[in-house]
C-alpha positions in Angstrom: 0.0 0.1 0.1 1.4 3.4 -0.6 1.4 6.5 1.3 0.1 9.7 0.3 3.4 11.1 -0.7 4.4 8.0 -3.1 0.6 8.4 -4.5 0.0 12.2 -5.3 3.9 13.2 -4.9 3.2 15.8 -1.7 5.0 16.0 1.7 1.8 17.2 3.3 4.2 17.7 6.5 6.2 20.0 4.8 3.4 22.0 3.8 1.4 22.5 7.0 5.1 23.2 8.9 5.4 25.8 5.6 1.8 27.1 6.8 2.8 27.1 10.0 5.6 29.0 10.1 4.1 32.2 7.6 1.3 32.4 10.7 3.4 32.2 12.7 5.4 34.8 11.2 2.5 37.2 10.6 1.0 37.0 14.3 5.0 38.0 15.9 5.3 40.5 13.1 2.1 41.7 14.2 3.3 41.6 17.8 6.5 43.7 16.8 4.3 46.1 15.1 2.1 46.3 18.1 5.1 47.3 20.3 7.1 49.4 18.1 4.3 52.0 16.8 1.3 51.3 19.3 3.4 51.6 22.4 0.1 53.0 24.4 -2.2 50.0 23.8 0.7 47.2 24.4 1.1 49.4 27.4 -2.4 49.3 28.6 -2.6 45.6 27.7 0.3 44.9 30.0 0.4 46.9 32.8 3.7 45.5 33.8 6.0 47.1 31.5 6.1 50.2 32.8 8.6 48.3 34.6 12.7 49.0 33.8 13.4 46.8 31.1 10.0 46.2 30.2 9.8 47.6 26.7 13.3 45.9 25.7 12.1 42.2 26.6 9.2 43.1 24.9 11.0 44.5 21.5 13.4 41.1 22.0 11.4 38.2 22.7 9.4 39.2 19.1 12.4 39.7 17.3 14.1 36.4 19.1 11.0 34.4 17.8 10.9 35.7 14.0 14.6 34.6 13.9 13.8 31.2 15.1 10.9 30.9 13.1 13.2 31.7 9.8 16.1 29.7 10.9 13.7 27.1 11.3 12.1 27.7 7.7 15.6 26.9 6.7 15.9 23.5 8.6 18.8 24.9 11.1 18.6 22.7 14.3 19.7 25.8 16.6 16.4 27.2 15.5 14.0 25.1 17.7 16.3 25.6 21.0 15.6 29.0 20.3 12.0 28.8 19.4 11.4 27.0 22.6 13.6 29.2 24.7 11.7 32.2 23.5 8.4 30.7 23.7 8.6 29.7 27.3 10.7 33.7 28.1 7.4 34.7 26.1 4.7 32.9 28.6 7.0 34.1 31.2 6.8 37.6 30.4 3.2 37.5 29.9 2.8 36.4 33.9 5.3 39.0 34.9 4.1 41.5 32.8 0.3 40.8 33.6 -0.9 40.3 30.6 -4.0 39.7 29.3 -5.2 36.1 30.4 -6.4 35.4 26.5 -3.1 36.3 25.4 -1.5 34.0 27.7 -4.1 30.8 27.0 -3.7 31.2 23.2 0.2 31.2 23.7 -0.2 28.0 26.0 -2.1 26.0 23.2 
């Protein structure tokens, strides 16, 4: 019995991974856009960012995620570790900066 790839000549796992990476890049780029160009809205949603280093972390974390996603697109092994670290760091940031519960719940899915 032939697998799906042999039957139609398409690796659906690769296609799904690429679609997921593109969606994650769009989401992360939007987060970075909000931090850089609509700081007042971001600060209203995350009351703890007024602490020292809050804005720097709000810029560094999505930048790390973008770099990791680009590395994952290029099949770099380090990208997986960087993605895992940046994701955990973002979850900690959400809790520490008292971010919206909906954002924290979406990040854990």
